[in-house]
N, C-alpha and C positions, 0 to 999 in steps of 0.2 A: 733557877731549876725549873723542870719541864716532871711535869707529874705522869703518867702512866698508868693505867689497870695492872696490877701484879706487879711494876717497876718492868714491864716487859713494851719496850716500843713498839713492837712489831703487831705482838697479840692485839695491845690498842689499838693500833689503826687498824689491824681487821677485823674486828670489834666495831669500831666504828661507822666502815665503811660495811658489813654486812647488816648493821641494824638501820643505818640512810638506804642499803638496796632495798630491805623489808618493808618500808614506811614508804618506798616509793611502788612497790608491788600491789601494798592493800590498800592504799586511798585511788590508785588508777582499776582497784574493779571493779565492775566484772570483767575490765580488758585485759590482754597479756601484756608487759611490757619487754620490749626486745633488748638483751645486751648489749647491742651495740648504744643505744639510747641510754645506760644505765651507764655505761664507760661513760661516755663525753656529759652526764649530767654530776658523773662524782669529778671528774678530772683524768682520771685513770686507764691505763691501757686495758683494752678487751681481755688479754690472759688473764690479768690478776683478778678481776672481776665476774669472768667466766669459772676460775676457780674458786672465786670464794659464792659463787652460784652455787657451783658442783657439790659442795659444804651441804649448804644449805638443802637441796637437793635430796643429798644422802640423810639430812636429817629430817626429812620430811618436810620442812618448813616453807618451799616452795615445792611446784609442780611444772615441769614444763609443757608449753602449750600446745592441743594436738594438731592445730592447724601449721604452725611457724616453729619449727623447732630452735629458733634462738632465741623464743620468746618467754616470758616466765610468770607465774599467777601466781595465787596463794588458794591451796587446794581447797574444795570447798568440804571436805570428811574437818579439814582441822579446825577447831572454834578455839581454842586461845595461842596465842604466842607469845610467851615472855622473856624477858629480855636473858632468863637460865638460859632458854632453850637455844637461843643468837651465841650465850656464850659456848655452852657443849658445844654447838656444832663447829663455831669459830677455833676449839683451841683444837678439837678431836682433827679436824687438819690441819693444823698446826702440827700435830703429833706426828702426824700420816707423812709429813712432809720434813719432822727430824730425824725419823725412819729410816727416809728414805738416803740420809747422808752417809758416807763413808764415817766410820769409826774411828775414835783419836785414838791418840799414842796411852798407854798406861798408865792410869795413874797413882799415887802414894797413896797407903793408908790414910794420912792425915788431907789427904786431897778429898779423899772418897770419904773422909769423916766429912769432912767440910759440906763437901756437896748434900749426902745424905739432910744434914742438919738444915742447909737451906731447901732443901726438898720439903723437907715435914713443916717447914714456916710458911713454905708458898702452900699446901694443901690448906693447911688452917687460916691462910689470907684468901683461900681460895673459895674455899667452906663459906668465909665470913660474906666477900661477896656474892654467892649464889643467891645465898639465903635473902638479903638484898635487892638482889635480880629478879628474883619469883615473883616478885609484888608487882614487878610494872609487865602490862599485855598491853602489846602492841595495837590490839582490838582496838583499842580506843583513836588509833588513827581512821578509823572507815568515819564516827562522825563527822573530822576534822575536815575530809577528803566530800565527803558531802556537801561542806560548804563552800558556795561558788563564789566567793571571794579569795580563798588558795588558790582554786583552778588556775587563777593568773601569776602569783607566785611562785617563784622558784625555789627549792628547797636546794642549800647547798650546806657540803659541810663546813662545818666550824672546828678550829683546834677548842681542848678541852680544854678549861680554865678551873683551877683547882678552888672549892669555895674558900671564905678565909678562915683564916683558925679562932 
């Protein structure tokens, strides 16, 4: 059985990709990283990576390079970036995408009550997840990026492996 953050495969995938994108941008400091290079490193279409980059940009986690508009960097004004910041950015982007969809047919009162119960449970789970994510600062990657041994080591996306119970 696969396990996903908050039980949502798409949110989990976007969150994982956003973390890797930010990690690559932080490690590359002070250089900017082109979106095509990020897409290639992630093995994802450029369009998907650009959408994540736009979400991260709207949240103030990254900024466009002044010289090359398709390259991105970590803003010097931003001290710490936590996983909670990344989660908020990705979930806000998912919410914007959800509002763009066409509305579904009307639901019965029973279905609405079940939806409400599930939303309440999701909010509580998300609050707990955010509390834990706030303790992780992606700034720690700066030290890792400075290590010469990492520059030749390609960072690759990994599947989520749940911890043993």
